[in-house]
C-alpha positions in Angstrom: -0.1 0.1 -0.1 1.3 3.1 -0.9 2.3 5.5 2.0 3.8 8.7 3.1 7.1 9.7 4.6 8.0 13.3 6.5 11.5 13.7 4.3 14.6 14.6 6.8 12.1 12.6 9.5 15.8 12.4 11.7 15.4 16.0 12.6 11.9 15.6 14.1 12.5 12.2 16.0 13.8 12.4 20.2 13.8 8.7 20.3 15.5 7.2 17.5 14.9 3.4 19.0 11.2 3.1 19.3 7.9 5.1 18.5 9.0 8.7 20.2 6.0 10.3 22.1 6.5 13.8 21.3 8.7 15.0 18.4 10.9 18.3 18.0 9.4 21.1 16.3 12.5 23.8 15.4 11.5 26.9 14.9 13.5 27.4 11.5 10.1 25.9 10.3 8.4 28.6 10.9 10.2 30.5 8.2 10.2 27.1 5.8 8.2 27.2 2.3 6.0 24.8 3.8 5.2 26.9 6.5 5.3 30.2 4.8 3.6 29.8 1.5 0.6 27.4 2.7 -2.4 28.0 4.5 -3.7 27.6 7.7 -5.0 24.3 6.4 -1.4 22.9 5.5 -0.1 24.3 8.3 -2.0 22.3 10.4 -1.6 19.5 8.5 2.2 20.0 8.5 1.7 19.3 12.1 -0.4 16.3 12.1 1.4 14.4 9.6 4.7 14.7 11.6 2.4 13.4 14.9 0.9 10.6 12.8 4.6 10.0 11.4 5.6 9.2 15.3 2.9 7.1 15.2 3.4 4.9 12.4 7.4 5.1 11.8 7.0 7.6 9.4 5.2 5.1 7.1 1.5 7.3 7.2 -0.7 5.6 5.0 -1.7 7.2 2.0 -5.6 7.2 2.9 -7.2 10.4 3.3 -9.7 9.4 5.4 -7.6 7.8 8.1 -5.5 10.8 8.1 -8.5 13.1 7.9 -9.8 11.0 11.2 -6.9 10.8 13.4 -5.7 14.1 13.1 -9.1 15.2 13.8 -9.4 17.3 10.7 -12.2 19.2 9.6 -12.3 18.3 6.3 -10.6 15.8 3.5 -6.9 16.9 3.5 -4.9 17.9 0.9 -1.7 16.5 0.4 -0.1 18.9 -2.7 0.9 22.1 -1.2 3.3 19.6 1.4 4.7 17.6 -2.0 5.4 20.6 -3.9 7.5 22.1 -1.0 9.4 18.2 -0.5 7.7 18.0 3.2 6.4 14.5 2.6 7.0 12.4 0.1 4.7 9.6 -1.6 6.0 6.0 -1.5 4.7 3.6 -4.0 4.7 0.3 -2.4 4.9 -1.6 -5.7 7.9 0.0 -6.3 9.6 -0.8 -3.1 8.7 -3.8 -3.8 10.2 -4.3 -7.2 13.5 -2.4 -5.8 13.6 -5.0 -2.9 13.2 -7.6 -5.7 16.2 -6.4 -7.7 18.3 -5.9 -4.6 17.3 -9.2 -3.6 18.7 -10.6 -7.5 20.9 -8.9 -7.0 22.8 -10.0 -3.9 21.6 -13.8 -5.4 23.7 -12.8 -8.6 26.7 -11.6 -6.2 26.5 -14.2 -4.2 26.8 -16.9 -7.3 29.4 -14.8 -8.3 31.4 -15.2 -4.9 31.1 -19.2 -5.1 31.9 -19.3 -8.7 35.2 -17.1 -7.4 35.7 -19.3 -4.3 35.4 -23.0 -6.6 37.7 -21.4 -8.9 40.4 -21.0 -5.9 40.2 -23.8 -4.6 40.2 -25.8 -8.2 43.7 -23.3 -8.3 44.5 -25.1 -5.0 43.6 -28.7 -5.7 43.6 -29.1 -9.7 47.1 -30.8 -10.1 46.8 -29.2 -13.8 46.3 -25.6 -12.9 49.0 -26.1 -9.9 51.3 -27.4 -12.4 50.5 -24.4 -14.6 50.9 -21.9 -11.9 54.5 -22.8 -11.1 55.7 -22.3 -14.6 55.4 -25.8 -16.0 54.2 -25.8 -19.9 51.0 -27.1 -20.7 52.7 -30.2 -22.9 55.1 -31.4 -19.8 52.1 -31.1 -17.5 49.9 -32.7 -19.6 52.6 -36.0 -20.0 53.4 -35.9 -16.4 49.8 -36.8 -15.3 49.5 -39.0 -18.0 52.1 -40.9 -16.5 51.8 -40.9 -13.2 47.7 -42.3 -14.0 49.2 -45.3 -16.0 51.3 -45.9 -12.7 48.3 -45.6 -10.6 49.8 -42.7 -9.0 47.4 -39.9 -8.0 49.2 -36.1 -8.5 48.1 -34.2 -5.2 49.1 -30.7 -4.4 51.8 -32.6 -2.0 52.9 -34.6 -4.3 53.8 -31.3 -6.4 55.3 -29.3 -3.6 57.2 -32.9 -2.9 58.8 -32.6 -6.5 59.0 -28.9 -6.3 61.6 -29.3 -3.4 63.4 -32.2 -4.7 63.8 -30.0 -8.5 65.5 -27.2 -6.2 67.6 -29.4 -4.2 68.5 -30.9 -7.5 69.6 -27.2 -8.5 66.8 -27.6 -11.8 63.5 -26.8 -12.5 60.2 -28.4 -11.7 59.4 -29.3 -15.8 62.7 -30.6 -16.5 62.6 -33.1 -13.3 58.9 -33.7 -14.3 60.0 -34.3 -18.0 63.6 -36.7 -16.5 60.8 -38.5 -14.6 58.5 -39.7 -17.6 61.4 -40.2 -19.7 63.1 -42.7 -17.2 59.6 -44.5 -15.9 60.3 -42.7 -12.5 57.0 -42.7 -10.4 58.8 -40.4 -8.3 62.0 -38.4 -8.3 64.9 -37.4 -5.9 67.6 -35.3 -6.2 70.2 -37.8 -5.5 69.0 -40.1 -8.2 69.1 -36.9 -10.9 72.6 -36.2 -9.2 73.9 -40.1 -9.3 72.8 -40.1 -13.2 74.5 -37.1 -13.7 77.5 -38.3 -12.2 77.2 -41.5 -14.0 76.8 -39.4 -17.2 79.9 -37.7 -17.0 82.2 -41.1 -15.9 80.9 -42.4 -19.3 81.9 -39.5 -21.6 85.5 -38.6 -19.3 87.9 -39.8 -21.7 90.3 -40.8 -18.9 87.7 -43.4 -17.3 
């Protein structure tokens, strides 16, 4: 249902947490357009609307008959002057509902976006391919390594990748080189010691004094 609201209602309130038993009326109102340019009926209606706002928590039903009875007015109220001077405003409940629905829809959309981002972040932390790519491994090497591990029935978890990376650093090679060597030699895992041993063996084989 449409209703009227007093603009700047907080200026007339004394109790903010509940319906005020009385309202504040500033002397500035005597010099306002609402008071100066209005008729006696407009001024009485302005005071009545203030009191009704305190009763209805500033949601005065847009029902002239109700306002006339409760405000003890001698004739049906005319709101044109109070509206034109900005003292009150008419709130359309249907528009408020539509606005509320739009906000709700937007919030749902935002929540969906956040959930999607959370899932993407989770995948980045748990998806082996994405982890390897984030570590600078080429897509081809990452793919070959995953296929190699799958063929051996060995899962690739974040912990496994972390272990490979640590061993690669010990061997002073890149993670990609370690994975390539693992695939080439048919190793399920990788140890820096294995790499160093084979490197020393290769050197010995090529040493003309050997």
